[in-house]
Structures are given as C-alpha cells and as structure tokens.
N, CA, C and O of each residue as an XYZ file, in Angstrom:
660
protein
N      -4.499     -7.175     25.302
C      -5.485     -7.136     24.118
C      -6.803     -7.928     24.567
O      -7.920     -7.630     24.147
N      -6.595     -8.784     25.306
C      -7.942     -9.702     25.655
C      -8.803     -9.127     26.619
O      -9.869     -9.665     26.918
N      -8.391     -8.010     27.153
C      -9.267     -7.364     28.141
C     -10.285     -6.324     27.421
O     -11.142     -5.809     28.138
N     -10.243     -6.020     26.181
C     -11.074     -5.241     25.533
C     -12.306     -5.901     25.271
O     -12.370     -6.754     24.386
N     -13.339     -5.569     25.993
C     -14.764     -6.175     25.746
C     -15.940     -5.324     25.031
O     -16.907     -5.791     24.428
N     -15.598     -3.843     25.263
C     -16.484     -3.055     24.885
C     -15.890     -1.859     23.999
O     -14.672     -1.790     23.834
N     -16.766     -0.907     23.423
C     -16.405      0.303     22.713
C     -15.471      1.065     23.675
O     -14.322      1.365     23.350
N     -15.992      1.355     24.827
C     -15.287      2.232     25.735
C     -13.876      1.742     26.018
O     -12.971      2.573     26.100
N     -13.632      0.439     26.172
C     -12.440     -0.083     26.278
C     -11.438      0.057     25.218
O     -10.238      0.297     25.353
N     -12.238     -0.165     23.933
C     -11.379      0.092     22.758
C     -10.745      1.449     22.767
O      -9.547      1.557     22.505
N     -11.581      2.626     23.091
C     -11.568      3.870     22.929
C     -10.272      4.269     23.893
O      -9.331      4.954     23.493
N     -10.374      3.782     25.079
C      -9.292      3.847     26.242
C      -7.946      3.319     25.677
O      -6.900      3.928     25.900
N      -7.983      2.184     24.948
C      -6.623      1.497     24.419
C      -6.107      2.329     23.545
O      -4.914      2.623     23.627
N      -6.914      2.851     22.556
C      -6.534      3.632     21.301
C      -6.121      4.853     21.792
O      -5.129      5.346     21.254
N      -6.693      5.493     22.754
C      -6.281      6.841     23.372
C      -4.919      6.761     24.002
O      -4.225      7.772     23.894
N      -4.460      5.811     24.591
C      -3.119      5.495     25.062
C      -1.941      5.306     24.100
O      -0.756      5.495     24.373
N      -2.419      4.931     23.010
C      -1.355      4.766     21.756
C      -0.774      6.156     21.390
O      -1.455      7.159     21.605
N       0.339      6.238     20.899
C       0.921      7.368     20.383
C       0.434      7.632     18.923
O       0.437      6.775     18.039
N       0.039      8.851     18.786
C      -0.674      9.295     17.407
C       0.426      8.902     16.187
O       1.647      8.938     16.342
N      -0.159      8.578     15.137
C       0.816      8.297     13.994
C       1.532      9.552     13.221
O       2.569      9.540     12.558
N       0.683     10.596     13.505
C       1.212     11.896     12.911
C       2.490     12.476     13.571
O       3.239     13.248     12.973
N       2.692     12.051     14.853
C       3.866     12.395     15.596
C       4.890     11.601     15.418
O       5.419     11.150     16.434
N       5.442     11.217     14.069
C       6.294     10.215     13.774
C       7.946     10.808     14.098
O       8.119     12.024     14.181
N       8.828     10.080     14.227
C      10.101     10.673     14.480
C      10.508     11.534     13.255
O      10.065     11.344     12.123
N      11.507     12.621     13.638
C      11.838     13.460     12.571
C      12.798     12.664     11.578
O      13.516     11.739     11.958
N      12.730     13.137     10.229
C      13.512     12.538      9.397
C      14.964     12.654      9.617
O      15.313     13.713     10.139
N      15.996     11.705      9.304
C      17.279     11.824      9.476
C      17.982     12.017      8.195
O      17.686     11.310      7.231
N      18.956     12.988      8.112
C      19.746     13.168      6.841
C      20.269     11.757      6.080
O      20.675     10.832      6.783
N      20.246     11.658      4.898
C      20.729     10.488      4.131
C      21.892     11.104      3.220
O      21.701     11.828      2.243
N      23.224     10.655      3.753
C      24.400     10.835      3.220
C      25.292      9.839      2.939
O      25.369      8.887      3.716
N      26.058      9.897      1.849
C      26.989      8.714      1.665
C      28.150      9.045      2.457
O      28.077      9.975      3.260
N      29.311      8.318      2.302
C      30.627      8.430      3.065
C      31.293      9.561      2.687
O      32.074     10.096      3.474
N      31.060     10.083      1.393
C      31.798     11.436      1.132
C      31.011     12.645      1.484
O      31.394     13.758      1.124
N      29.947     12.474      2.161
C      29.118     13.689      2.654
C      28.135     13.994      1.616
O      27.565     15.075      1.763
N      27.788     13.258      0.551
C      26.836     13.696     -0.364
C      25.449     13.149     -0.304
O      25.276     12.060      0.245
N      24.590     13.708     -0.742
C      23.059     13.284     -0.946
C      22.840     13.012     -2.363
O      23.189     13.848     -3.197
N      22.273     11.875     -2.715
C      21.933     11.402     -4.054
C      20.585     11.286     -4.359
O      19.824     10.847     -3.496
N      20.160     11.618     -5.474
C      18.701     11.397     -5.918
C      18.553     11.382     -7.310
O      19.342     12.004     -8.021
N      17.572     10.702     -7.796
C      17.288     10.591     -9.243
C      16.095     11.445     -9.655
O      15.037     11.279     -9.049
N      16.176     12.367    -10.658
C      15.068     13.185    -11.103
C      14.583     12.715    -12.542
O      15.307     12.215    -13.403
N      13.282     12.958    -12.637
C      12.893     12.458    -14.007
C      11.705     13.507    -14.500
O      10.883     14.061    -13.770
N      11.836     13.623    -15.888
C      10.885     14.692    -16.553
C      10.771     14.130    -17.904
O      11.834     13.953    -18.498
N       9.716     13.828    -18.478
C       9.380     13.427    -19.885
C      10.282     12.173    -19.963
O      10.192     11.277    -19.124
N      11.079     12.140    -20.905
C      12.093     11.048    -21.106
C      13.351     10.957    -20.689
O      14.048      9.974    -20.941
N      13.893     12.306    -19.792
C      14.894     12.342    -19.427
C      15.046     11.985    -17.967
O      14.116     12.146    -17.178
N      16.175     11.520    -17.625
C      16.606     10.898    -16.316
C      17.796     11.601    -15.996
O      18.676     11.685    -16.852
N      17.965     12.200    -14.704
C      19.141     12.789    -14.084
C      19.433     12.350    -12.753
O      18.632     12.431    -11.821
N      20.909     11.756    -12.660
C      21.412     11.480    -11.495
C      22.049     12.721    -10.736
O      22.800     13.500    -11.324
N      21.768     12.838     -9.635
C      22.140     14.163     -9.027
C      22.848     13.946     -7.583
O      22.225     13.370     -6.692
N      23.993     14.358     -7.404
C      24.813     14.526     -6.266
C      24.805     15.866     -5.789
O      25.096     16.780     -6.561
N      24.478     16.105     -4.496
C      24.648     17.367     -3.664
C      25.547     17.289     -2.617
O      25.564     16.298     -1.886
N      26.399     18.352     -2.443
C      27.338     18.410     -1.111
C      27.617     19.763     -0.856
O      27.466     20.585     -1.760
N      28.013     20.106      0.288
C      28.216     21.357      0.681
C      29.361     21.974     -0.030
O      30.335     21.230     -0.146
N      29.473     23.214     -0.555
C      30.409     23.931     -1.350
C      30.176     25.120     -1.638
O      29.406     25.872     -1.040
N      30.922     25.391     -2.703
C      30.941     26.973     -3.235
C      29.644     27.229     -4.118
O      29.271     28.388     -4.297
N      29.046     26.302     -4.596
C      27.934     26.627     -5.640
C      28.418     26.108     -7.048
O      27.775     26.475     -8.031
N      29.511     25.276     -7.215
C      29.993     24.789     -8.591
C      28.726     23.810     -8.874
O      28.122     23.153     -8.026
N      28.466     23.871    -10.286
C      27.363     23.018    -10.908
C      28.000     22.528    -12.228
O      28.394     23.192    -13.188
N      27.997     21.165    -12.022
C      28.854     20.461    -13.070
C      27.713     19.368    -13.674
O      27.089     18.637    -12.904
N      27.511     19.339    -15.130
C      26.769     18.585    -15.754
C      27.660     17.483    -16.585
O      28.548     17.816    -17.369
N      27.337     16.278    -16.334
C      28.045     15.124    -17.320
C      27.368     14.947    -18.565
O      26.243     14.450    -18.612
N      28.052     15.364    -19.667
C      27.375     15.150    -20.971
C      27.482     13.625    -21.470
O      28.000     12.730    -20.802
N      26.947     13.473    -22.672
C      26.997     12.137    -23.329
C      28.332     11.596    -23.774
O      28.470     10.451    -24.203
N      29.336     12.497    -23.648
C      30.634     12.189    -23.833
C      31.432     11.802    -22.697
O      32.590     11.387    -22.716
N      30.675     11.989    -21.703
C      31.381     11.715    -20.233
C      32.306     12.732    -19.762
O      33.100     12.515    -18.847
N      32.213     13.854    -20.383
C      32.780     14.955    -19.784
C      32.138     15.866    -18.843
O      30.966     16.175    -19.061
N      32.864     16.432    -17.626
C      31.847     17.330    -16.961
C      32.110     18.824    -17.526
O      33.211     19.299    -17.807
N      30.885     19.439    -17.625
C      31.032     20.856    -18.040
C      30.066     21.788    -17.193
O      29.102     21.357    -16.561
N      30.389     22.918    -17.251
C      29.558     23.792    -16.481
C      28.009     23.929    -16.943
O      27.736     23.909    -18.143
N      27.111     24.054    -16.059
C      25.679     23.956    -16.349
C      25.347     25.166    -17.294
O      24.383     25.064    -18.053
N      26.069     26.246    -17.277
C      25.680     27.300    -18.139
C      26.155     27.163    -19.786
O      25.749     27.848    -20.725
N      27.053     26.153    -19.809
C      27.514     25.828    -21.046
C      26.581     24.757    -21.654
O      26.178     24.782    -22.817
N      26.309     23.893    -20.813
C      25.513     22.766    -21.360
C      24.005     23.284    -21.400
O      23.369     22.812    -22.343
N      23.390     24.047    -20.678
C      22.043     24.410    -20.952
C      22.368     26.061    -20.992
O      22.598     26.810    -20.043
N      22.307     26.348    -22.386
C      22.875     27.617    -22.720
C      21.628     28.718    -22.737
O      21.861     29.926    -22.749
N      20.288     28.180    -22.737
C      19.319     29.197    -22.629
C      19.010     29.731    -21.219
O      19.017     28.943    -20.273
N      18.746     30.993    -21.041
C      18.810     31.362    -19.551
C      17.552     30.938    -18.875
O      17.539     30.933    -17.644
N      16.312     30.521    -19.658
C      15.312     29.963    -18.866
C      15.797     28.651    -18.217
O      15.667     28.439    -17.011
N      16.399     27.725    -19.133
C      16.823     26.496    -18.444
C      17.676     26.878    -17.246
O      17.400     26.340    -16.173
N      18.674     27.738    -17.303
C      19.465     28.011    -16.072
C      18.604     28.416    -14.860
O      18.840     28.031    -13.715
N      17.579     29.231    -15.210
C      16.803     29.731    -14.200
C      16.034     28.464    -13.576
O      15.892     28.337    -12.360
N      15.624     27.678    -14.373
C      14.795     26.345    -13.967
C      15.811     25.696    -12.950
O      15.406     25.463    -11.811
N      17.092     25.396    -13.293
C      18.063     24.754    -12.297
C      18.371     25.454    -11.063
O      18.732     24.825    -10.069
N      18.242     26.821    -11.065
C      18.543     27.514     -9.905
C      17.344     27.696     -8.770
O      17.552     28.076     -7.618
N      16.093     27.363     -9.302
C      14.958     27.571     -8.541
C      14.800     26.804     -7.278
O      14.144     27.310     -6.367
N      15.416     25.462     -7.116
C      15.468     24.854     -5.863
C      16.247     25.354     -4.858
O      15.920     25.197     -3.681
N      17.290     25.967     -5.196
C      18.146     26.707     -4.324
C      17.682     28.090     -3.808
O      17.934     28.506     -2.678
N      17.017     28.724     -4.698
C      16.345     30.005     -4.361
C      15.244     29.864     -3.484
O      15.211     30.589     -2.490
N      14.288     29.004     -3.701
C      13.226     28.718     -2.648
C      13.712     28.215     -1.338
O      13.142     28.510     -0.288
N      14.722     27.486     -1.392
C      15.306     27.070     -0.012
C      16.309     27.955      0.656
O      16.862     27.635      1.709
N      16.534     29.087      0.014
C      17.654     30.034      0.420
C      18.817     29.574      0.812
O      19.352     29.966      1.850
N      19.350     28.661     -0.006
C      20.681     27.954      0.226
C      21.601     28.293     -1.108
O      22.570     27.602     -1.422
N      21.225     29.286     -1.738
C      22.030     29.375     -3.101
C      23.512     29.908     -2.958
O      23.865     30.940     -2.386
N      24.229     29.061     -3.544
C      25.802     29.133     -3.471
C      26.331     28.295     -2.163
O      27.494     28.387     -1.768
N      25.521     27.618     -1.652
C      26.054     26.804     -0.522
C      26.287     25.367     -0.722
O      26.833     24.674      0.136
N      25.839     24.878     -1.950
C      25.901     23.446     -2.474
C      26.540     23.329     -3.759
O      26.251     24.144     -4.635
N      27.381     22.404     -3.976
C      27.927     22.077     -5.070
C      27.145     20.866     -5.706
O      26.762     19.937     -4.994
N      26.928     20.898     -6.995
C      26.149     19.795     -7.612
C      26.917     19.265     -8.697
O      27.678     19.949     -9.381
N      26.681     17.857     -8.872
C      27.230     17.190    -10.137
C      26.098     16.187    -10.570
O      25.626     15.350     -9.802
N      25.722     16.352    -11.846
C      24.545     15.806    -12.363
C      25.033     15.040    -13.828
O      25.810     15.461    -14.686
N      24.335     13.864    -13.775
C      24.591     13.106    -15.175
C      23.323     13.037    -15.729
O      22.454     12.481    -15.057
N      23.007     13.534    -16.932
C      21.631     13.470    -17.441
C      21.608     12.488    -18.773
O      22.674     12.317    -19.365
N      20.501     11.893    -19.215
C      20.385     11.061    -20.331
C      19.061     11.022    -20.696
O      18.140     11.045    -19.879
N      18.901     10.952    -22.108
C      17.443     10.909    -22.624
C      16.732     12.246    -22.723
O      16.975     13.217    -22.006
N      15.845     12.190    -23.670
C      14.885     13.416    -23.726
C      15.739     14.694    -24.580
O      16.752     14.554    -25.266
N      15.153     15.675    -24.361
C      15.748     16.921    -24.868
C      16.255     17.847    -23.746
O      16.191     17.486    -22.571
N      16.749     19.019    -24.105
C      17.332     19.990    -23.158
C      16.348     20.407    -21.995
O      16.637     20.507    -20.803
N      14.997     20.652    -22.654
C      13.966     21.059    -21.709
C      13.724     20.021    -20.549
O      13.716     20.354    -19.364
N      13.518     18.664    -21.019
C      13.211     17.694    -20.154
C      14.435     17.411    -19.212
O      14.276     16.973    -18.073
N      15.586     17.670    -19.718
C      16.709     17.315    -18.826
C      16.898     18.388    -17.698
O      17.196     18.110    -16.536
N      16.692     19.620    -18.179
C      16.546     20.672    -17.166
C      15.612     20.281    -15.897
O      15.918     20.326    -14.706
N      14.407     19.893    -16.480
C      13.336     19.621    -15.401
C      13.661     18.486    -14.531
O      13.397     18.458    -13.329
N      14.343     17.392    -15.298
C      14.940     16.275    -14.376
C      15.979     16.708    -13.426
O      15.944     16.305    -12.263
N      16.927     17.525    -13.858
C      18.005     17.878    -12.900
C      17.275     18.697    -11.904
O      17.708     18.514    -10.766
N      16.285     19.556    -11.986
C      15.700     20.268    -11.034
C      14.951     19.294    -10.019
O      15.033     19.468     -8.803
N      14.279     18.349    -10.540
C      13.677     17.437     -9.699
C      14.628     16.731     -8.817
O      14.292     16.534     -7.649
N      15.960     16.266     -9.313
C      16.756     15.541     -8.603
C      17.480     16.357     -7.628
O      17.940     15.853     -6.603
N      17.608     17.699     -7.931
C      18.138     18.664     -6.841
C      17.282     18.793     -5.724
O      17.694     18.671     -4.570
N      16.129     19.031     -6.015
C      15.203     19.147     -4.971
C      15.048     17.898     -4.136
O      14.836     18.085     -2.937
N      15.117     16.684     -4.562
C      14.996     15.528     -3.802
C      16.329     15.277     -3.070
O      16.371     14.759     -1.954
N      17.313     15.637     -3.696
C      18.677     15.478     -2.998
C      18.998     16.527     -1.799
O      19.799     16.256     -0.905
N      18.321     17.694     -1.875
C      18.457     18.762     -1.003
C      17.762     18.328      0.223
O      18.334     18.464      1.304
N      16.391     17.737      0.140
C      15.487     17.274      1.073
C      16.075     16.267      1.763
O      15.913     16.234      2.982
N      16.832     15.306      1.134
C      17.614     14.246      1.621
C      18.894     14.626      2.578
O      19.199     14.093      3.644
N      19.555     15.700      1.893
C      20.639     16.105      2.626
C      20.357     16.986      3.932
O      21.121     16.927      4.894
N      19.233     17.798      3.921
C      18.705     18.546      4.904
C      17.310     18.479      5.053
O      16.554     19.216      4.419
N      16.867     17.496      5.992
C      15.250     17.277      5.918
C      14.452     18.431      6.277
O      13.244     18.454      6.042
N      15.163     19.550      6.925
C      14.306     20.796      7.194
C      13.880     21.533      6.027
O      13.013     22.403      6.105
N      14.545     21.171      4.778
C      13.994     21.988      3.798
C      12.918     21.343      2.968
O      12.475     21.803      1.916
N      12.518     20.149      3.599
C      11.276     19.403      2.704
C       9.949     20.253      2.654
O       9.392     20.453      1.575
N       9.467     20.737      3.804
C       8.288     21.572      3.621
C       8.248     22.541      2.567
O       7.303     22.644      1.785
N       9.412     23.343      2.547
C       9.636     24.480      1.475
C       9.443     24.016     -0.063
O       8.708     24.519     -0.914
N      10.325     22.901     -0.173
C      10.411     22.341     -1.539
C       9.071     21.668     -1.931
O       8.674     21.633     -3.096
N       8.338     21.088     -0.784
C       7.199     20.337     -1.233
C       5.937     21.213     -1.450
O       4.991     20.848     -2.147
N       6.005     22.486     -0.749
C       4.995     23.537     -0.975
C       5.179     24.139     -2.264
O       4.168     24.540     -2.841
N       6.390     24.282     -2.859
C       6.625     24.732     -4.078
C       6.598     23.736     -5.370
O       6.861     24.074     -6.524
N       6.187     22.313     -4.885
C       5.946     21.503     -5.948
C       7.122     20.940     -6.604
O       6.949     20.387     -7.690
N       8.273     20.998     -6.112
C       9.448     20.464     -6.772
C       9.869     19.112     -6.447
O      10.812     18.572     -7.025
N       9.057     18.452     -5.359
C       9.373     17.149     -5.090
C       8.359     16.204     -5.888
O       8.522     14.987     -5.814
N       7.504     16.640     -6.511
C       6.499     15.889     -7.292
C       7.020     15.799     -8.840
O       7.379     16.763     -9.516
N       6.986     14.569     -9.211
C       7.582     14.240    -10.526
C       6.458     14.776    -11.640
O       5.292     14.399    -11.516
N       6.820     15.619    -12.673
C       5.877     16.124    -13.545
C       5.690     14.991    -14.504
O       6.588     14.704    -15.296
N       4.536     14.322    -14.464
C       4.204     13.076    -15.176
C       3.694     13.229    -16.575
O       3.257     12.268    -17.209
N       3.753     14.474    -17.061
C       3.224     14.904    -18.351
C       4.303     14.191    -19.483
O       5.494     14.496    -19.420
N       3.875     13.341    -20.394
C       4.723     12.903    -21.506
C       3.972     12.939    -22.667
O       2.758     13.144    -22.665
N       4.679     12.737    -23.724
C       4.174     12.845    -25.107
C       3.232     11.656    -25.237
O       3.525     10.535    -24.820
N       2.104     11.956    -25.828
C       0.986     10.908    -26.074
C       1.384     10.091    -27.250
O       1.845     10.701    -28.214
N       1.272      8.792    -27.310
C       1.777      8.040    -28.278
C       0.973      7.920    -29.483
O      -0.222      8.208    -29.405
N       1.509      7.501    -30.679
C       0.695      7.674    -31.884
C      -0.195      6.557    -32.108
O       0.152      5.402    -31.864
N      -1.320      6.861    -32.560
C      -2.179      5.555    -32.758
C      -2.204      5.198    -34.260
O      -1.884      6.015    -35.124
N      -2.592      3.965    -34.523
C      -2.544      3.685    -35.966
C      -3.777      4.253    -36.602
O      -4.738      4.588    -35.909
N      -3.770      4.362    -37.855
C      -4.904      5.067    -38.314
C      -4.862      6.610    -38.387
O      -5.614      7.291    -39.083
N      -3.921      7.054    -37.610
C      -3.744      8.503    -37.381
C      -2.545      9.023    -37.889
O      -1.610      8.239    -38.047
N      -2.388     10.367    -38.210
C      -1.100     10.901    -38.623
C      -0.216     11.151    -37.440
O       0.986     10.935    -37.594
N      -0.640     11.569    -36.299
C       0.057     11.745    -35.018
C      -0.758     11.145    -34.025
O      -1.431     10.170    -34.358
N      -0.814     11.612    -32.737
C      -1.440     11.010    -31.722
C      -3.035     11.184    -31.849
O      -3.836     10.316    -31.500
N      -3.353     12.340    -32.360
C      -4.750     12.593    -32.414
C      -5.140     13.030    -33.880
O      -6.246     12.820    -34.378
N      -4.097     13.658    -34.500
C      -4.455     14.405    -35.722
C      -4.685     13.175    -36.950
O      -3.910     12.238    -37.143
N      -5.918     13.441    -37.689
C      -6.175     12.491    -38.739
C      -5.547     12.981    -39.929
O      -5.024     14.094    -39.988
N      -5.596     12.067    -40.991
C      -5.079     12.341    -42.200
C      -6.122     13.359    -42.772
O      -7.211     13.549    -42.231
N      -5.705     14.001    -43.913
C      -6.598     14.987    -44.461
C      -7.652     14.263    -45.240
O      -7.376     13.342    -46.009
N      -8.962     14.735    -45.006
C     -10.067     14.195    -45.597
C     -10.248     14.667    -47.044
O     -10.292     15.870    -47.298
N     -10.350     13.759    -47.962
C     -10.651     13.984    -49.471
C     -12.152     13.727    -49.908
O     -12.552     12.580    -49.710
N     -12.919     14.500    -50.396
C     -14.248     14.436    -50.555
C     -14.206     13.506    -52.018
O     -15.061     12.636    -52.183
N     -13.385     13.701    -52.827
C     -13.176     13.095    -54.149
C     -11.983     12.506    -54.261
O     -11.665     11.953    -55.314
C-alpha cells in the first residue's frame, strides 16, 4: 500500500482487485431436518414458515395449536391462490411440503405473510430460485399498514360531521 504515489498507481492497484459484483454464489440454508425456515410479514400478521421437499402438503397451525390443511384455514379461493403463487412462479408446484404458523392480523394479512415466508424460505432452500422470486416482487415485504387514528378526528383522516348551528 505504501508504493501508491499517484492516481495511475491507484488505478492499477484497484484494477487488480476482484470486483465486488462477482461474489461467491449463495449456499443453501437448511436445518438438520433438511428444512428451510423464514418469517413472513404483512400488515399486523406474522407467519413462521418451514419448507422441505415433499409431495405438496400444506399445513397451517391455527391459534388452538392444531395443524389443519390450508384450504380449510383459508377458505376463500383468492387466498389459496395467493399462497400458491410462489410455487407457480418458481415452477416447483407439488415438490415442497409447507408447515406454517400464523399469528395476528386478519385472514388476508395472514395469507400475505405466509406467501412472503414461503418465498423467503424457497430462496433459502434453493438459492437458484431467488432471481425469479425477486423479479416477481415476492421477497419484498409489503409495508402498507393501517394508518393510526389521530386525536380530534373520527378515524385516521375522517373528521366529525360539521354542524353550522
């Protein structure tokens, strides 16, 4: 480092260093049972999601501690479609078993949280799926939440009805 006395010397030294963009490829992150774990969030809902290779079973742990099928917990077809999106985008439908625990929020927020968790767990299990899931926007937490109520207002922005007399 002491032999750098001019800009040309600095350019030569920087040119020999390996570029930062060519980082080592990501390694899969799995526990001793062969599962990948991730936490997904949406609105006030939080979902803990485990993904492992299997036949496509999808279990949700409800607030009573029982594991039930996702089609029973999320009865609306739209919510079921939301949960299947990461697998369809990555072309791995029916290849992974999912176990999820959900807490907080409503059904829509919980479905979004599970989708976020599945996407994160899939890219941890198989790092090659990351570009596809990232391009679809599934790895980004949807940060939209309900605005808080302000004092002097009926709701967050709605005022009380004005009375002239």
